[in-house]
C-alpha positions in Angstrom: 11.3 65.9 -24.3 13.4 62.9 -25.2 15.1 61.0 -22.2 18.6 60.7 -21.9 20.3 57.3 -23.0 21.5 56.7 -19.5 17.7 56.6 -18.1 16.3 54.7 -21.3 16.4 50.9 -20.4 18.4 49.3 -23.2 17.7 45.8 -23.7 20.2 43.6 -25.5 19.7 40.1 -26.7 21.3 38.7 -24.0 19.5 40.8 -21.5 16.3 39.6 -23.1 17.6 36.0 -22.6 17.9 36.4 -19.3 14.6 37.8 -18.6 13.1 34.8 -20.3 15.0 32.6 -18.6 14.0 34.1 -15.4 10.4 34.2 -16.7 10.5 30.7 -17.3 12.0 29.4 -14.2 9.4 31.5 -12.0 6.5 30.1 -14.1 8.0 26.4 -14.0 8.6 26.3 -10.2 4.6 27.6 -9.7 3.6 25.0 -12.0 5.7 22.6 -9.8 4.0 23.7 -6.6 0.6 23.0 -8.3 1.6 19.7 -9.1 2.9 18.8 -5.8 -0.4 19.9 -4.1 -2.4 17.9 -7.0 0.1 14.9 -6.2 -0.4 15.3 -2.4 -4.3 15.5 -3.0 -4.1 12.3 -5.2 -2.2 10.3 -2.8 -4.8 11.2 0.0 -7.6 10.2 -2.4 -5.8 6.7 -3.2 -5.2 6.0 0.3 -8.9 6.6 0.9 -10.1 4.7 -1.9 -7.6 1.6 -0.9 -8.9 2.0 2.9 -12.5 1.6 1.8 -12.0 -1.3 -0.9 -10.0 -2.9 2.2 -13.0 -2.6 4.5 -15.5 -3.5 1.6 -13.5 -6.6 0.9 -13.7 -7.5 4.5 -17.1 -6.9 4.6 -17.7 -9.3 1.2 -16.0 -11.9 2.5 -17.6 -12.0 5.8 -20.8 -12.0 4.1 -19.6 -14.6 1.7 -18.2 -17.0 4.5 -21.7 -16.7 6.8 -23.6 -17.5 3.9 -21.4 -20.6 3.0 -21.8 -21.5 6.6 -26.0 -21.2 6.3 -25.8 -23.2 3.0 -23.2 -26.0 4.7 -25.8 -26.1 7.5 -28.8 -26.4 5.1 -27.5 -29.2 2.9 -26.4 -31.1 6.0 -29.7 -31.0 7.2 -31.3 -32.1 3.9 -28.6 -35.1 3.8 -29.6 -36.1 7.2 -32.8 -36.2 6.3 -32.3 -38.4 2.9 -30.3 -40.6 4.9 -32.8 -41.1 7.4 -35.3 -41.8 4.7 -33.1 -44.2 2.9 -32.5 -45.7 6.3 -36.4 -46.5 6.8 -36.7 -47.5 3.2 -33.9 -50.3 3.5 -35.3 -51.5 6.9 -38.7 -52.0 5.7 -37.2 -54.2 2.6 -35.5 -55.8 5.2 -38.0 -56.3 7.2 -40.3 -57.6 4.4 -37.9 -59.7 3.2 -37.1 -61.7 6.5 -40.9 -62.1 7.1 -41.3 -63.7 3.4 -38.2 -66.2 4.4 -38.9 -66.9 7.8 -42.9 -67.1 7.1 -43.4 -67.6 3.9 -45.6 -64.4 3.7 -45.5 -62.0 0.6 -45.7 -58.5 1.7 -45.3 -57.0 -1.6 
C-alpha cells in the first residue's frame, strides 16, 4: 500500500544541501578533534626530545671539558719534562764551556 504524501519524506534540493552541510560540519569537527589530539601528542614528544637533547648536550660538554683538562695536564707534564731536559742540556754545555775556558780542557 502506498504511503501518503505527508508520511513520505520529501527531500528538496535545499534540504539536501542542509543535510550535506551538517554532515560536512560533523565530519570536519571530528577531524579537527583528532588533529588536536595528535598535536598534543606531538607537543609532548617534542618536549621530551628537547629535554633529552639538553641532557645529552650537558653530558657531552661535561665529558669534553673533563677530557680537555686531562689533555692539558698531560701536555703540561710533557712540557715540564722537555723543559727540564733542555735545562740539563744547556747547563752541561755551559759547564763544558766554562771548564774549557778556565782549565783549558776540552770535554767534547
